[in-house]
C-alpha positions in Angstrom: 99.6 116.9 104.3 97.1 118.9 106.3 97.7 119.8 109.9 95.5 117.6 112.1 97.9 117.3 115.1 99.5 120.5 116.2 103.2 120.4 117.2 104.9 123.3 119.1 108.6 124.2 118.8 109.0 122.9 122.4 107.4 119.6 121.5 109.5 119.1 118.4 112.8 120.2 120.0 112.3 117.6 122.8 111.4 114.9 120.2 114.5 115.7 118.1 116.7 114.9 121.0 116.2 111.3 119.9 118.1 112.0 116.8 121.6 113.2 115.8 120.3 116.0 113.5 121.1 118.9 115.7 118.7 121.4 117.4 115.6 122.9 116.0 116.1 126.2 114.0 112.7 126.6 112.3 109.5 124.7 111.6 106.7 125.4 109.2 103.4 123.6 108.7 102.6 122.2 105.2 98.9 122.9 104.4 98.5 121.1 101.1 97.1 117.5 100.9 94.7 115.6 103.0 96.2 112.5 104.7 98.9 113.3 107.3 100.3 116.2 109.3 103.5 117.5 107.8 106.0 120.2 108.7 109.1 121.5 107.1 111.9 121.3 109.7 115.3 123.0 109.7 117.8 122.0 112.3 121.4 123.1 113.0 122.5 120.2 110.8 120.1 120.0 107.9 116.6 120.3 106.3 113.9 117.7 106.8 110.2 116.9 106.5 108.4 115.8 109.7 105.3 113.6 109.2 102.8 112.6 111.8 100.8 109.7 110.4 97.1 110.3 111.1 95.6 107.2 109.6 98.3 104.7 109.1 98.6 102.2 112.0 102.1 102.0 113.5 102.4 98.3 112.4 102.3 99.4 108.8 104.9 102.1 109.0 107.9 99.8 108.6 106.7 98.9 105.1 106.7 102.6 104.0 109.8 103.8 105.7 111.9 100.7 105.0 110.8 101.0 101.4 112.0 104.6 101.2 115.3 103.6 102.7 115.6 100.7 100.3 114.9 102.9 97.3 117.3 105.6 98.4 120.1 103.1 98.8 119.4 101.8 95.3 119.8 105.3 93.9 116.2 106.2 93.4 115.7 109.9 93.9 113.5 110.0 97.0 113.7 111.2 100.6 115.7 109.0 103.0 114.3 108.4 106.5 116.5 109.5 109.3 117.1 106.8 112.0 117.0 107.9 115.6 119.7 106.9 118.0 118.3 103.4 118.4 118.1 102.9 114.6 114.3 103.3 114.5 112.6 105.2 111.7 109.6 106.4 113.7 108.4 107.0 117.2 105.4 108.7 118.9 105.1 112.5 118.8 102.1 114.0 120.5 100.4 110.6 120.5 101.0 110.0 116.7 103.6 107.9 115.0 106.1 110.3 113.4 109.1 110.2 111.1 111.8 112.5 109.9 113.0 112.3 106.3 115.5 114.3 104.3 114.0 117.2 102.5 114.4 116.9 98.7 115.2 120.2 96.8 113.2 121.1 93.7 109.7 122.2 92.7 106.7 120.4 91.3 105.6 121.1 87.7 102.0 122.3 87.3 101.8 122.0 83.5 104.1 119.1 82.4 105.2 118.7 78.8 106.5 115.6 77.0 110.0 116.0 78.4 108.6 116.1 82.0 106.4 113.1 81.3 109.3 111.1 79.9 111.5 111.9 82.9 108.7 110.8 85.3 108.2 107.6 83.3 111.9 106.7 83.5 112.0 107.6 87.2 108.9 105.4 88.0 110.4 102.5 86.1 113.6 102.9 88.0 111.6 102.9 91.3 109.8 99.7 90.2 113.0 97.9 89.2 114.6 98.8 92.6 111.4 97.7 94.4 111.6 94.3 92.8 114.2 93.3 95.5 112.1 94.7 98.4 110.6 91.7 100.1 108.1 93.3 102.4 104.4 93.1 101.3 101.4 95.2 102.2 97.9 95.0 100.8 96.8 98.2 99.1 94.4 99.9 101.6 92.9 101.8 98.7 92.2 98.6 96.7 89.0 97.0 95.5 87.7 96.2 98.9 87.9 99.9 99.9 86.4 100.9 96.5 83.2 99.0 97.4 83.1 100.4 100.9 83.7 104.0 99.8 81.1 103.7 97.1 78.4 102.7 99.6 79.4 105.6 101.8 79.3 108.3 99.2 76.2 107.2 97.2 73.7 109.2 99.3 75.6 112.4 98.5 75.9 112.2 94.7 73.5 112.7 91.8 71.7 109.8 90.1 73.9 110.0 87.0 77.0 109.8 89.2 75.6 106.9 91.0 75.0 105.2 87.7 78.6 105.7 86.7 79.9 104.5 90.0 77.8 101.3 90.1 78.7 100.5 86.5 82.4 101.0 87.1 82.5 99.0 90.3 80.8 96.1 88.4 83.3 96.5 85.5 86.3 96.3 87.9 85.1 93.1 89.5 88.0 90.7 89.4 90.6 93.5 89.5 93.6 92.2 91.4 93.3 88.6 90.3 95.3 88.9 87.1 98.8 87.6 86.3 100.4 91.0 85.9 103.7 91.7 87.7 103.4 93.0 91.2 105.7 94.8 93.6 105.9 97.9 95.8 104.2 100.8 94.1 104.2 104.5 95.0 100.4 104.6 94.6 100.0 108.4 94.3 102.5 109.7 91.7 100.7 112.9 90.9 102.4 116.1 89.6 102.7 117.5 93.2 104.6 114.4 94.3 107.6 114.8 91.9 110.1 117.5 92.3 112.1 118.9 89.4 115.1 121.1 88.7 114.6 122.2 85.1 113.7 119.0 83.1 115.4 116.7 85.6 113.6 114.8 88.4 115.2 115.6 91.7 112.9 113.6 94.0 109.8 111.4 94.3 108.0 112.3 97.5 105.0 111.3 99.7 105.0 107.5 100.0 101.9 107.4 102.2 99.9 105.3 99.7 102.7 102.9 98.9 101.6 99.2 98.8 102.0 95.9 97.0 100.1 96.0 93.8 100.3 95.8 90.0 103.2 97.8 88.7 101.3 98.9 85.6 98.5 100.2 87.8 101.1 102.6 89.3 102.0 103.8 85.8 98.3 104.3 85.0 97.8 106.4 88.1 100.7 108.6 86.9 99.4 108.9 83.4 95.9 109.9 84.6 97.5 113.0 86.2 100.5 113.9 84.1 99.2 113.2 80.6 95.8 115.0 80.4 94.1 118.1 79.1 93.9 120.4 82.1 91.1 122.7 81.2 88.4 123.5 78.7 85.7 121.2 77.3 88.2 118.3 76.9 89.5 118.5 80.5 90.6 115.1 81.7 91.1 113.6 78.2 94.5 111.9 77.5 97.0 113.8 75.4 98.5 111.1 73.1 102.0 112.6 72.8 102.3 113.0 76.6 101.1 109.4 77.2 103.6 108.1 74.6 106.4 110.1 76.1 105.8 108.7 79.6 104.9 105.1 78.5 107.9 104.7 76.2 110.3 106.0 78.7 108.9 103.7 81.3 108.9 100.7 78.9 112.5 101.3 78.0 113.6 100.7 81.6 110.9 98.1 82.5 109.2 96.5 79.5 105.6 95.8 80.0 104.3 92.3 79.5 101.6 91.3 77.1 99.1 91.0 80.0 99.9 94.5 81.2 99.4 95.9 77.7 96.1 94.0 77.3 94.8 95.3 80.6 96.0 98.9 80.1 92.6 100.5 79.3 91.1 98.8 82.4 94.0 99.9 84.6 93.5 103.5 83.5 89.8 103.2 84.5 90.7 101.6 87.8 93.1 104.4 88.6 90.5 107.0 87.8 87.8 105.2 89.9 90.1 105.0 92.9 90.8 108.7 93.0 87.3 109.8 92.2 86.1 107.7 95.1 88.8 109.0 97.5 88.0 112.6 96.6 84.2 112.1 97.0 84.9 110.5 100.4 87.1 113.3 101.6 84.7 115.9 100.4 81.5 114.5 101.9 82.9 112.7 104.9 85.8 114.9 106.0 87.9 114.7 109.1 88.3 117.8 111.3 91.7 119.5 110.8 93.4 122.7 111.6 94.5 123.3 108.0 92.7 121.0 105.6 92.4 120.8 101.8 90.0 118.6 100.0 90.5 118.1 96.2 87.5 118.6 93.8 86.1 115.1 92.8 84.9 116.5 89.5 88.3 116.2 87.9 88.4 112.5 88.3 84.8 112.0 87.4 85.7 113.6 84.1 88.8 111.4 83.8 86.8 108.3 84.5 84.0 109.2 82.0 86.7 109.8 79.3 88.5 106.5 80.0 85.2 104.7 79.7 84.2 106.5 76.5 87.6 106.6 74.8 89.8 103.6 75.8 93.4 104.1 74.8 95.7 101.2 74.1 99.2 101.2 75.4 101.6 102.8 72.9 103.1 100.3 70.5 106.7 99.4 71.3 109.4 99.3 68.7 110.5 95.9 69.8 109.0 92.5 70.8 107.0 92.6 74.0 108.8 90.8 76.9 106.9 87.9 78.5 107.4 87.3 82.2 
């Protein structure tokens, strides 16, 4: 959500003529994040988020935008893309594919408790249940092939002990993606800043820029690694059992995990940690130029990965028989 492509009010007002959302009242760049250019947009008829896709090829955009539309129709709390007058969900703005989606009200939670984690677990399960009827498929562009490519690119920039961890984990994860676990459309980036709340209620899941077809339980592992951890001190990155249990049980109530998913749970947590450690290393050491850019500290996910390797945690025991699929 950094600003890589500048958009003026004149540019945007002309582009908005494609839509039936009224005229431009106000626009504000969103500086947080690292993938796309985003603006808050207020028109005479509503509040929206404008996204200019900096990396995603135009041919992949229908997967993301149609997924959001599909989920919104199914009652999932997420932004709904606004179609233009031709029914299209995106078109070029200043040379970049761009979309307009409804702005979801609410605020992110910086220090979640068990109630927040349970709400997110239930919301993610609802998303996965709804995505089961979404027929489009898209290979995860941050999957194992990219892990290997990114690892080679960042190795010259990191310390020997970090290289040792990286090589060992890449080797450990050999074969990831070849299992029999349920797959479907996943969010792929369900961190605390991508869920909005009003009190203890989820009001919206946002930022589907890493959505893909992948293991559903991997999506849950990504969320657990950000929502259910010690946030500072000597144990930073370690899992907090009561938070993990709250999220996992709420998810499992709505979409029971299979025996295979439970067996692979510790490896999925490690894979999720590896993926984000690598992406943060890559963005730190091989950044793109941007007007307002923000790179996350890779150290957080290095600590998380080291903890998942040293202290594997089984999926919380269910109070009923595990469902086979």
